[in-house]
N, CA, C and O atoms as a GROMACS GRO file, in nm:
protein
  308
    1MET      N    1   0.084  -0.117   0.000
    1MET     CA    2   0.000   0.000   0.000
    1MET      C    3   0.089   0.124   0.000
    1MET      O    4   0.190   0.128   0.070
    2ALA      N    5   0.052   0.224  -0.078
    2ALA     CA    6   0.140   0.339  -0.101
    2ALA      C    7   0.127   0.450   0.004
    2ALA      O    8   0.213   0.538   0.008
    3GLY      N    9   0.025   0.448   0.087
    3GLY     CA   10   0.002   0.558   0.182
    3GLY      C   11   0.080   0.542   0.312
    3GLY      O   12   0.152   0.444   0.331
    4ILE      N   13   0.064   0.637   0.398
    4ILE     CA   14   0.126   0.632   0.531
    4ILE      C   15   0.032   0.558   0.624
    4ILE      O   16  -0.088   0.586   0.629
    5SER      N   17   0.086   0.465   0.698
    5SER     CA   18   0.002   0.390   0.790
    5SER      C   19  -0.032   0.479   0.911
    5SER      O   20   0.046   0.567   0.946
    6PRO      N   21  -0.148   0.457   0.974
    6PRO     CA   22  -0.191   0.543   1.085
    6PRO      C   23  -0.094   0.550   1.202
    6PRO      O   24  -0.087   0.652   1.270
    7ARG      N   25  -0.020   0.444   1.228
    7ARG     CA   26   0.071   0.449   1.342
    7ARG      C   27   0.193   0.536   1.315
    7ARG      O   28   0.262   0.576   1.410
    8LYS      N   29   0.222   0.567   1.189
    8LYS     CA   30   0.335   0.653   1.157
    8LYS      C   31   0.291   0.796   1.127
    8LYS      O   32   0.375   0.884   1.106
    9LYS      N   33   0.161   0.818   1.125
    9LYS     CA   34   0.110   0.951   1.092
    9LYS      C   35   0.140   1.049   1.205
    9LYS      O   36   0.126   1.015   1.323
   10ILE      N   37   0.182   1.170   1.168
   10ILE     CA   38   0.206   1.275   1.265
   10ILE      C   39   0.087   1.369   1.259
   10ILE      O   40   0.051   1.418   1.151
   11SER      N   41   0.026   1.394   1.373
   11SER     CA   42  -0.095   1.476   1.376
   11SER      C   43  -0.063   1.620   1.337
   11SER      O   44   0.052   1.665   1.346
   12LYS      N   45  -0.166   1.693   1.295
   12LYS     CA   46  -0.151   1.834   1.257
   12LYS      C   47  -0.102   1.915   1.376
   12LYS      O   48  -0.015   2.002   1.361
   13HIS      N   49  -0.156   1.888   1.493
   13HIS     CA   50  -0.117   1.961   1.613
   13HIS      C   51   0.032   1.944   1.643
   13HIS      O   52   0.101   2.041   1.673
   14LYS      N   53   0.080   1.822   1.634
   14LYS     CA   54   0.220   1.794   1.665
   14LYS      C   55   0.314   1.864   1.567
   14LYS      O   56   0.413   1.924   1.608
   15SER      N   57   0.283   1.856   1.438
   15SER     CA   58   0.370   1.919   1.339
   15SER      C   59   0.363   2.071   1.347
   15SER      O   60   0.465   2.138   1.334
   16ARG      N   61   0.245   2.127   1.370
   16ARG     CA   62   0.231   2.272   1.380
   16ARG      C   63   0.299   2.325   1.506
   16ARG      O   64   0.357   2.434   1.504
   17THR      N   65   0.293   2.248   1.614
   17THR     CA   66   0.362   2.287   1.737
   17THR      C   67   0.513   2.289   1.714
   17THR      O   68   0.583   2.380   1.759
   18ARG      N   69   0.562   2.189   1.643
   18ARG     CA   70   0.705   2.182   1.612
   18ARG      C   71   0.747   2.302   1.528
   18ARG      O   72   0.851   2.362   1.553
   19HIS      N   73   0.667   2.337   1.429
   19HIS     CA   74   0.701   2.449   1.342
   19HIS      C   75   0.697   2.582   1.417
   19HIS      O   76   0.783   2.667   1.397
   20SER      N   77   0.599   2.600   1.504
   20SER     CA   78   0.590   2.726   1.578
   20SER      C   79   0.707   2.740   1.676
   20SER      O   80   0.757   2.850   1.698
   21THR      N   81   0.749   2.629   1.734
   21THR     CA   82   0.863   2.631   1.825
   21THR      C   83   0.989   2.669   1.750
   21THR      O   84   1.071   2.746   1.799
   22ARG      N   85   1.005   2.614   1.631
   22ARG     CA   86   1.122   2.645   1.549
   22ARG      C   87   1.124   2.793   1.514
   22ARG      O   88   1.229   2.856   1.517
   23GLU      N   89   1.007   2.850   1.481
   23GLU     CA   90   0.999   2.993   1.448
   23GLU      C   91   1.035   3.079   1.568
   23GLU      O   92   1.107   3.178   1.555
   24ARG      N   93   0.986   3.040   1.685
   24ARG     CA   94   1.014   3.114   1.808
   24ARG      C   95   1.163   3.109   1.841
   24ARG      O   96   1.222   3.211   1.878
   25LEU      N   97   1.226   2.992   1.826
   25LEU     CA   98   1.368   2.978   1.854
   25LEU      C   99   1.452   3.055   1.753
   25LEU      O  100   1.556   3.110   1.788
   26ALA      N  101   1.407   3.058   1.628
   26ALA     CA  102   1.480   3.133   1.526
   26ALA      C  103   1.480   3.282   1.559
   26ALA      O  104   1.582   3.349   1.545
   27LEU      N  105   1.365   3.334   1.604
   27LEU     CA  106   1.358   3.475   1.642
   27LEU      C  107   1.445   3.502   1.765
   27LEU      O  108   1.505   3.609   1.777
   28LYS      N  109   1.452   3.405   1.856
   28LYS     CA  110   1.535   3.420   1.975
   28LYS      C  111   1.683   3.427   1.936
   28LYS      O  112   1.757   3.509   1.991
   29LYS      N  113   1.726   3.341   1.841
   29LYS     CA  114   1.865   3.346   1.794
   29LYS      C  115   1.894   3.478   1.726
   29LYS      O  116   2.000   3.538   1.747
   30LEU      N  117   1.800   3.524   1.642
   30LEU     CA  118   1.820   3.650   1.572
   30LEU      C  119   1.825   3.767   1.669
   30LEU      O  120   1.898   3.864   1.645
   31SER      N  121   1.749   3.760   1.778
   31SER     CA  122   1.748   3.870   1.874
   31SER      C  123   1.881   3.883   1.947
   31SER      O  124   1.917   3.991   1.993
   32LYS      N  125   1.955   3.772   1.958
   32LYS     CA  126   2.087   3.779   2.019
   32LYS      C  127   2.186   3.847   1.924
   32LYS      O  128   2.276   3.920   1.967
   33LYS      N  129   2.167   3.823   1.793
   33LYS     CA  130   2.259   3.875   1.693
   33LYS      C  131   2.219   4.015   1.646
   33LYS      O  132   2.305   4.100   1.624
   34TYR      N  133   2.088   4.037   1.629
   34TYR     CA  134   2.038   4.165   1.581
   34TYR      C  135   1.945   4.226   1.685
   34TYR      O  136   1.892   4.156   1.771
   35SER      N  137   1.926   4.358   1.675
   35SER     CA  138   1.838   4.422   1.772
   35SER      C  139   1.691   4.402   1.732
   35SER      O  140   1.657   4.404   1.614
   36THR      N  141   1.608   4.383   1.830
   36THR     CA  142   1.465   4.367   1.806
   36THR      C  143   1.391   4.484   1.868
   36THR      O  144   1.442   4.552   1.957
   37SER      N  145   1.270   4.506   1.820
   37SER     CA  146   1.187   4.612   1.875
   37SER      C  147   1.043   4.565   1.877
   37SER      O  148   1.010   4.458   1.825
   38LYS      N  149   0.958   4.645   1.939
   38LYS     CA  150   0.818   4.613   1.949
   38LYS      C  151   0.743   4.682   1.836
   38LYS      O  152   0.768   4.799   1.808
   39CYS      N  153   0.653   4.612   1.772
   39CYS     CA  154   0.574   4.669   1.663
   39CYS      C  155   0.480   4.775   1.719
   39CYS      O  156   0.414   4.752   1.820
   40ASN      N  157   0.473   4.890   1.654
   40ASN     CA  158   0.385   4.998   1.700
   40ASN      C  159   0.238   4.965   1.678
   40ASN      O  160   0.152   5.015   1.750
   41ASN      N  161   0.210   4.881   1.579
   41ASN     CA  162   0.071   4.850   1.547
   41ASN      C  163   0.015   4.736   1.632
   41ASN      O  164  -0.089   4.752   1.696
   42CYS      N  165   0.084   4.621   1.633
   42CYS     CA  166   0.030   4.504   1.703
   42CYS      C  167   0.099   4.475   1.836
   42CYS      O  168   0.043   4.403   1.918
   43GLY      N  169   0.218   4.528   1.858
   43GLY     CA  170   0.286   4.510   1.985
   43GLY      C  171   0.370   4.385   1.995
   43GLY      O  172   0.426   4.357   2.102
   44LYS      N  173   0.381   4.307   1.887
   44LYS     CA  174   0.462   4.186   1.892
   44LYS      C  175   0.607   4.219   1.858
   44LYS      O  176   0.636   4.324   1.802
   45THR      N  177   0.698   4.128   1.894
   45THR     CA  178   0.840   4.149   1.870
   45THR      C  179   0.874   4.129   1.723
   45THR      O  180   0.826   4.034   1.660
   46LYS      N  181   0.957   4.219   1.668
   46LYS     CA  182   1.000   4.209   1.530
   46LYS      C  183   1.144   4.258   1.522
   46LYS      O  184   1.193   4.322   1.615
   47LEU      N  185   1.210   4.228   1.412
   47LEU     CA  186   1.345   4.280   1.392
   47LEU      C  187   1.336   4.428   1.359
   47LEU      O  188   1.245   4.471   1.289
   48SER      N  189   1.430   4.507   1.409
   48SER     CA  190   1.430   4.650   1.385
   48SER      C  191   1.450   4.680   1.237
   48SER      O  192   1.521   4.608   1.167
   49HIS      N  193   1.387   4.786   1.190
   49HIS     CA  194   1.397   4.833   1.052
   49HIS      C  195   1.347   4.729   0.952
   49HIS      O  196   1.396   4.724   0.838
   50ARG      N  197   1.251   4.647   0.992
   50ARG     CA  198   1.190   4.547   0.904
   50ARG      C  199   1.038   4.556   0.917
   50ARG      O  200   0.986   4.610   1.014
   51VAL      N  201   0.969   4.503   0.817
   51VAL     CA  202   0.823   4.495   0.822
   51VAL      C  203   0.784   4.391   0.926
   51VAL      O  204   0.849   4.287   0.938
   52CYS      N  205   0.679   4.419   1.001
   52CYS     CA  206   0.631   4.324   1.102
   52CYS      C  207   0.571   4.203   1.030
   52CYS      O  208   0.482   4.220   0.948
   53PRO      N  209   0.618   4.082   1.060
   53PRO     CA  210   0.565   3.963   0.992
   53PRO      C  211   0.424   3.925   1.037
   53PRO      O  212   0.358   3.844   0.972
   54HIS      N  213   0.376   3.983   1.148
   54HIS     CA  214   0.246   3.949   1.201
   54HIS      C  215   0.134   4.035   1.144
   54HIS      O  216   0.025   3.986   1.116
   55CYS      N  217   0.161   4.166   1.126
   55CYS     CA  218   0.055   4.256   1.079
   55CYS      C  219   0.086   4.322   0.945
   55CYS      O  220  -0.005   4.372   0.879
   56GLY      N  221   0.212   4.325   0.903
   56GLY     CA  222   0.248   4.382   0.774
   56GLY      C  223   0.272   4.532   0.775
   56GLY      O  224   0.279   4.594   0.669
   57TYR      N  225   0.284   4.591   0.894
   57TYR     CA  226   0.305   4.736   0.904
   57TYR      C  227   0.453   4.770   0.918
   57TYR      O  228   0.531   4.695   0.975
   58TYR      N  229   0.489   4.888   0.863
   58TYR     CA  230   0.624   4.942   0.880
   58TYR      C  231   0.611   5.093   0.890
   58TYR      O  232   0.558   5.157   0.800
   59LYS      N  233   0.659   5.150   0.997
   59LYS     CA  234   0.653   5.293   1.025
   59LYS      C  235   0.510   5.347   1.015
   59LYS      O  236   0.487   5.453   0.956
   60GLY      N  237   0.415   5.274   1.072
   60GLY     CA  238   0.278   5.322   1.077
   60GLY      C  239   0.197   5.304   0.950
   60GLY      O  240   0.081   5.343   0.946
   61LYS      N  241   0.256   5.246   0.845
   61LYS     CA  242   0.185   5.225   0.719
   61LYS      C  243   0.183   5.076   0.687
   61LYS      O  244   0.280   5.005   0.713
   62GLN      N  245   0.072   5.030   0.631
   62GLN     CA  246   0.065   4.890   0.593
   62GLN      C  247   0.136   4.870   0.460
   62GLN      O  248   0.103   4.935   0.361
   63VAL      N  249   0.235   4.781   0.459
   63VAL     CA  250   0.320   4.762   0.343
   63VAL      C  251   0.287   4.634   0.268
   63VAL      O  252   0.286   4.632   0.145
   64ILE      N  253   0.260   4.525   0.341
   64ILE     CA  254   0.230   4.398   0.278
   64ILE      C  255   0.097   4.344   0.327
   64ILE      O  256   0.047   4.383   0.432
   65THR      N  257   0.040   4.253   0.249
   65THR     CA  258  -0.087   4.190   0.284
   65THR      C  259  -0.059   4.062   0.360
   65THR      O  260   0.022   3.980   0.317
   66ILE      N  261  -0.126   4.044   0.473
   66ILE     CA  262  -0.109   3.926   0.557
   66ILE      C  263  -0.240   3.848   0.556
   66ILE      O  264  -0.346   3.905   0.584
   67LYS      N  265  -0.234   3.719   0.524
   67LYS     CA  266  -0.352   3.634   0.529
   67LYS      C  267  -0.362   3.573   0.668
   67LYS      O  268  -0.265   3.518   0.719
   68SER      N  269  -0.479   3.583   0.727
   68SER     CA  270  -0.502   3.528   0.859
   68SER      C  271  -0.537   3.380   0.846
   68SER      O  272  -0.589   3.338   0.743
   69LYS      N  273  -0.508   3.303   0.948
   69LYS     CA  274  -0.536   3.159   0.945
   69LYS      C  275  -0.684   3.130   0.968
   69LYS      O  276  -0.732   3.024   0.931
   70SER      N  277  -0.756   3.224   1.030
   70SER     CA  278  -0.894   3.197   1.066
   70SER      C  279  -0.992   3.267   0.972
   70SER      O  280  -0.983   3.388   0.952
   71LYS      N  281  -1.083   3.192   0.916
   71LYS     CA  282  -1.198   3.242   0.841
   71LYS      C  283  -1.162   3.330   0.722
   71LYS      O  284  -1.238   3.422   0.691
   72ASP      N  285  -1.051   3.306   0.654
   72ASP     CA  286  -1.013   3.378   0.532
   72ASP      C  287  -1.010   3.530   0.548
   72ASP      O  288  -1.042   3.603   0.455
   73THR      N  289  -0.970   3.578   0.666
   73THR     CA  290  -0.958   3.722   0.687
   73THR      C  291  -0.826   3.769   0.627
   73THR      O  292  -0.721   3.712   0.654
   74VAL      N  293  -0.833   3.874   0.546
   74VAL     CA  294  -0.714   3.926   0.480
   74VAL      C  295  -0.695   4.072   0.520
   74VAL      O  296  -0.789   4.151   0.514
   75VAL      N  297  -0.575   4.106   0.562
   75VAL     CA  298  -0.541   4.244   0.593
   75VAL      C  299  -0.480   4.300   0.467
   75VAL      O  300  -0.371   4.259   0.427
   76ASP      N  301  -0.549   4.395   0.403
   76ASP     CA  302  -0.502   4.450   0.274
   76ASP      C  303  -0.396   4.556   0.294
   76ASP      O  304  -0.391   4.624   0.396
   77ALA      N  305  -0.312   4.568   0.191
   77ALA     CA  306  -0.209   4.670   0.192
   77ALA      C  307  -0.258   4.793   0.119
   77ALA      O  308  -0.184   4.892   0.108
   0.00000   0.00000   0.00000
């Protein structure tokens, strides 16, 4: 049989948790090497002089469009 057997399947929760942890650790490593600041729009941590990856704002203006994970909500630029 060509598919993955159920005992080897990795649940969505487990894989998504692993990916979010990796993202958090990557930001932690970058914060040691580069300076971080708080986003003026959403308040989350971001690298200084960069667009916020969470809301898409830079210097009070929306620069990029961010797709939300819930209910197809899109923040337009």
